C-alpha positions in Angstrom: 24.3 -66.7 128.8 21.2 -66.6 128.5 18.2 -64.9 127.3 15.6 -64.9 130.1 13.3 -61.6 129.1 12.7 -59.4 125.8 10.9 -56.4 126.5 9.5 -52.6 125.0 8.4 -49.4 125.7 7.3 -47.0 123.6 8.4 -43.2 123.9 7.2 -40.6 121.8 10.1 -37.9 119.7 8.7 -34.5 118.9 10.6 -32.7 116.2 12.9 -29.4 117.5 11.7 -28.4 114.2 8.0 -28.8 114.2 7.8 -31.3 111.3 9.8 -33.0 108.9 8.6 -32.8 105.4 9.9 -35.0 102.2 9.1 -36.4 98.8 5.5 -37.0 97.9 4.5 -34.5 100.8 5.2 -36.8 103.2 5.8 -35.6 106.3 6.0 -36.3 110.5 5.8 -34.4 113.8 6.0 -36.8 116.2 7.7 -40.2 115.7 7.2 -43.3 117.5 10.1 -45.3 118.5 10.3 -48.3 120.7 13.1 -48.9 123.1 13.7 -52.6 123.4 15.4 -54.4 126.3 17.0 -57.9 125.9 17.9 -59.3 129.7 19.9 -62.2 130.7 19.3 -64.8 133.3 21.9 -63.2 135.5 20.2 -59.9 135.4 22.1 -57.9 132.7 20.4 -55.8 130.3 21.2 -54.9 126.5 19.2 -52.2 124.9 18.1 -51.2 121.4 15.9 -48.9 119.7 14.1 -49.0 116.9 11.8 -46.0 114.4 10.9 -46.0 111.3 9.6 -43.2 109.7 6.1 -43.6 109.5 4.6 -46.3 107.3 5.3 -44.8 104.4 8.9 -44.9 103.9 10.1 -47.8 103.9 7.9 -51.2 104.7 7.8 -50.6 107.8 5.6 -49.3 111.1 5.9 -48.4 114.9 3.0 -50.4 115.8 4.5 -53.5 113.6 7.9 -53.5 115.8 5.8 -54.4 119.0 3.5 -56.6 117.0 6.8 -58.3 115.6 8.4 -58.4 119.5 5.7 -60.8 120.5 6.0 -63.3 117.6 9.6 -63.1 117.8 10.5 -63.2 121.1 9.5 -66.3 122.4 11.7 -68.3 120.2 14.8 -66.5 121.3 14.2 -67.1 125.0 17.1 -69.4 126.2 19.5 -68.4 123.3 23.0 -67.0 124.1 22.9 -63.1 123.4 26.5 -63.0 122.5 26.3 -65.7 119.9 24.9 -62.7 117.4 25.1 -64.6 114.3 23.6 -67.8 115.3 20.9 -65.4 117.3 20.2 -63.9 113.6 19.8 -67.3 112.1 17.1 -67.7 114.6 15.5 -65.1 114.0 15.3 -65.5 110.1 14.0 -69.2 110.7 11.5 -67.8 113.0 9.8 -64.3 111.6 10.3 -64.2 107.5 11.2 -61.2 106.7 10.3 -57.8 108.7 14.2 -56.8 109.4 13.2 -53.9 111.5 11.6 -55.8 114.1 14.5 -57.9 114.3 17.3 -54.7 114.5 16.3 -53.3 118.1 17.0 -57.1 119.2 20.2 -57.6 117.7 21.0 -53.9 118.5 20.6 -54.6 122.5 22.9 -58.1 122.2 25.4 -55.7 120.5 25.0 -53.6 123.7 25.0 -56.8 126.0 28.0 -58.3 124.0 29.7 -55.4 125.3 28.9 -55.1 128.4 30.4 -58.6 128.7 33.6 -58.3 127.6 33.5 -54.6 129.2 34.3 -53.2 125.9 32.7 -50.4 123.7 30.8 -52.2 121.2 32.8 -49.8 118.0 35.8 -52.2 119.4 34.3 -55.5 119.0 32.7 -54.1 115.6 36.2 -53.7 114.3 38.0 -51.0 115.9 38.1 -47.0 116.2 38.8 -45.1 113.5 39.6 -41.1 113.7 38.4 -39.2 116.9 35.1 -38.3 115.6 32.4 -38.9 113.2 31.4 -36.2 110.3 27.7 -35.2 110.4 25.4 -34.5 107.8 21.9 -32.1 108.4 18.7 -33.2 106.7 16.9 -30.3 105.3 13.4 -30.8 105.6 11.0 -29.7 101.7 10.1 -26.3 102.5 10.1 -23.5 99.7 13.7 -22.6 97.9 14.6 -19.6 100.0 13.5 -21.2 103.7 15.7 -24.3 102.6 18.5 -22.1 101.7 18.5 -20.1 105.2 18.4 -23.7 106.8 21.3 -25.0 105.2 23.1 -21.6 106.4 21.5 -21.9 109.6 23.3 -25.2 110.3 26.5 -24.3 108.6 26.8 -21.5 111.1 26.5 -24.6 113.6 29.0 -26.5 112.2 27.5 -28.9 109.7 29.7 -29.2 106.5 27.2 -32.1 105.0 23.2 -31.1 103.9 21.0 -33.4 102.5 18.8 -31.2 100.8 15.1 -32.6 100.8 13.5 -32.7 97.3 11.6 -35.3 94.8 8.8 -32.7 94.8 8.1 -30.1 91.3 11.2 -30.3 89.3 11.4 -26.8 88.7 11.0 -26.1 92.7 13.7 -28.7 93.5 16.1 -27.8 90.7 15.8 -24.0 92.3 16.1 -26.0 96.1 19.4 -27.6 94.7 20.7 -24.3 93.4 20.1 -21.6 96.0 21.4 -24.1 98.7 24.2 -24.6 96.5 25.2 -21.1 95.7 25.4 -20.2 99.9 27.7 -23.3 100.5 31.7 -23.3 100.5 33.4 -25.4 97.8 34.4 -28.1 100.4 30.6 -28.2 101.6 29.1 -31.3 100.7 25.4 -31.1 99.0 23.3 -34.3 99.0 19.6 -33.6 96.6 17.9 -36.6 98.2 14.6 -37.2 96.2 13.8 -40.3 98.6 12.2 -42.1 95.2 10.0 -38.9 94.4 10.5 -38.2 91.1 9.4 -40.5 87.9 12.4 -41.2 85.1 12.2 -38.2 82.7 11.8 -35.7 86.0 14.9 -37.1 87.0 16.4 -36.8 84.1 15.3 -32.8 83.8 16.5 -32.6 86.9 20.1 -34.0 86.8 20.5 -32.0 83.5 19.7 -28.6 84.9 22.1 -29.0 87.8 25.2 -30.8 85.7 27.1 -27.8 86.4 27.1 -27.8 90.3 28.7 -30.0 93.1 25.7 -31.9 94.0 25.4 -35.7 94.8 21.8 -37.1 93.5 20.5 -39.6 96.1 17.7 -42.1 95.1 15.8 -40.0 92.7 13.4 -43.0 91.3 11.2 -45.8 93.0 12.8 -48.9 90.9 16.5 -49.9 91.2 16.2 -49.9 87.0 14.8 -46.4 86.8 18.1 -44.8 89.1 20.1 -46.8 87.3 18.9 -45.2 84.0 19.1 -41.7 85.3 22.8 -42.5 86.6 23.9 -43.0 83.5 23.0 -40.1 82.4 24.8 -38.1 84.5 28.8 -37.1 85.8 27.1 -36.0 89.3 27.7 -38.5 92.1 25.5 -41.0 93.0 24.0 -42.6 95.7 21.7 -45.5 96.5 19.2 -46.0 99.8 15.8 -47.2 99.7 16.9 -50.0 96.9 19.8 -51.3 99.3 18.1 -53.8 101.5 20.6 -56.6 101.4 24.0 -57.8 100.2 22.1 -59.2 97.3 21.3 -56.2 95.4 24.6 -54.3 96.6 26.5 -56.9 94.5 23.9 -56.1 91.8 24.5 -52.6 92.1 28.7 -52.9 92.9 28.4 -54.7 88.8 26.1 -52.1 87.1 28.3 -49.3 88.8 25.4 -48.1 89.7 26.4 -45.8 93.0 29.3 -44.1 94.1 28.3 -43.8 97.6 25.4 -46.5 99.3 23.2 -45.3 102.3 23.2 -47.5 104.5 19.4 -48.0 107.3 20.4 -50.1 110.4 16.9 -51.5 110.8 16.6 -51.5 107.2 19.0 -54.3 107.2 18.0 -56.0 110.1 20.2 -54.7 113.1 24.1 -54.0 113.4 25.1 -57.3 112.9 23.4 -57.5 109.1 24.8 -53.6 108.4 28.2 -54.5 109.6 28.6 -57.5 107.0 27.3 -55.4 104.5 29.5 -52.4 105.8 32.6 -54.9 105.5 31.5 -55.8 101.7 31.4 -52.0 101.2 34.8 -51.6 102.6 36.4 -54.8 100.8 34.6 -53.1 97.2 35.8 -49.0 98.2 32.3 -48.3 98.5 32.0 -44.9 100.9 28.8 -45.1 103.1 26.3 -42.9 104.8 25.8 -44.8 108.3 22.4 -44.3 109.8 18.7 -45.6 110.5 15.7 -44.8 109.4 15.1 -42.6 112.9 15.0 -42.6 116.3 16.7 -41.0 119.6 19.7 -41.2 121.5 19.8 -44.9 121.5 19.4 -44.9 117.9 22.1 -42.2 117.8 24.4 -44.5 119.7 24.2 -47.3 117.6 25.1 -45.5 114.6 27.9 -43.5 116.3 29.5 -47.4 117.0 28.9 -48.4 113.5 30.7 -45.6 112.3 33.4 -45.2 114.2 34.4 -48.6 113.4 34.4 -47.7 110.1 38.0 -47.1 108.2 37.2 -43.1 107.9 38.0 -43.3 104.2 34.8 -44.9 103.3 32.5 -42.9 106.1 30.9 -40.4 103.9 28.4 -39.2 106.6 26.3 -40.3 109.2 23.6 -38.1 111.4 22.8 -37.2 115.2 19.1 -38.0 115.1 18.8 -37.0 119.0 19.3 -33.7 117.7 16.4 -33.2 116.0 14.3 -34.2 118.6 13.1 -32.3 122.2 13.2 -35.6 124.2 15.8 -37.5 125.1 15.6 -41.5 125.9 19.0 -42.6 127.3 21.6 -41.3 128.9 25.6 -41.3 127.6 24.6 -41.1 123.8 26.8 -39.3 121.6 25.8 -35.3 121.5 26.8 -32.9 118.0 29.7 -30.6 119.0 30.3 -28.3 115.6 28.7 -30.7 113.2 30.4 -33.5 114.6 30.2 -36.7 117.1 31.6 -39.5 118.7 31.5 -42.5 120.8 31.7 -42.9 124.4 34.5 -45.7 125.5 31.7 -46.8 128.4 30.8 -50.6 127.5 28.4 -51.7 125.3 26.4 -48.9 123.1 27.4 -46.6 126.7 23.6 -45.8 127.0 21.4 -46.2 129.9 16.9 -45.4 129.3 15.9 -42.6 130.8 12.8 -44.6 132.4 10.8 -41.5 133.3 10.3 -40.4 130.2 9.7 -43.9 128.5 5.8 -45.1 128.3 5.2 -48.8 130.2 6.1 -51.7 128.8 4.0 -52.6 125.9 5.8 -56.1 125.0 6.9 -58.5 127.9 7.8 -62.0 126.8 9.6 -64.5 128.8 
């Protein structure tokens, strides 16, 4: 079996809430997502999705996905898509860096592998742990009262994990955290996610002011060293996200006791193959994980679900269902939220099929 064609479509994903806001005044109202297809000589096609959170979150941007596919695609024609480690080795040799470009291809090849084996991707990634996956809800940055109201609304829908977007004015953020925690039950989890938005002294102020609360602190500052300094001055559980982009920094963070939970994003690491490597190492080291991606629709949600379902439950802190945040469905068969949980289907591969009626024309076609 060999790759005969790699193609891509663009689809816009407007947000249900109208906009999504986080640290530094950053916001997005419509996500530009790329659907990647990998087609074999026998006509079998696997699908992936890549959707950066704008060009100002990680070193990634939507047009860069498609430009990168045009550059990388010709180097992969003729390769066996089932040989995932070999394929990733080839991608790394043909295009240095740019893991987000490689992610859609890798996800599509996992979809193909499952279709060939007639097994769900989660089975091939280690097996299905548990019946369902607990979800978190990201709470867009707004005035404290409005954020607390949104937490209450989503809690009524069954969510018990909340990722509060802070990283703004420290005094307002302290109010945001306190008001959100006040309305939650003791068993609920609240994550104050600054998305690198605080300077070190601001982060120190916030963690001191909320030290009496049951709240996780996520990625308070831009650099690893700043985050580590904050970590060493708080007893609150600590999550690293933006800084963890490979095995090297994960091992460093583990040695420094820099975190209690790590956030793994599929496209940040370069696809399911690389994320699975990091996931498996986290399991062996006893580190809990949030398993997700930067953003996306139905295909991304399916990929997240298969990765999460194949992770032992005690290490599965939470995941998210991005397809419930947007107004456009780009594929059928994707997991759907039910009372704050989702689960994968038993269909082969990712279990999804693109809705071509909502996709734009092919913007990349390499063969």
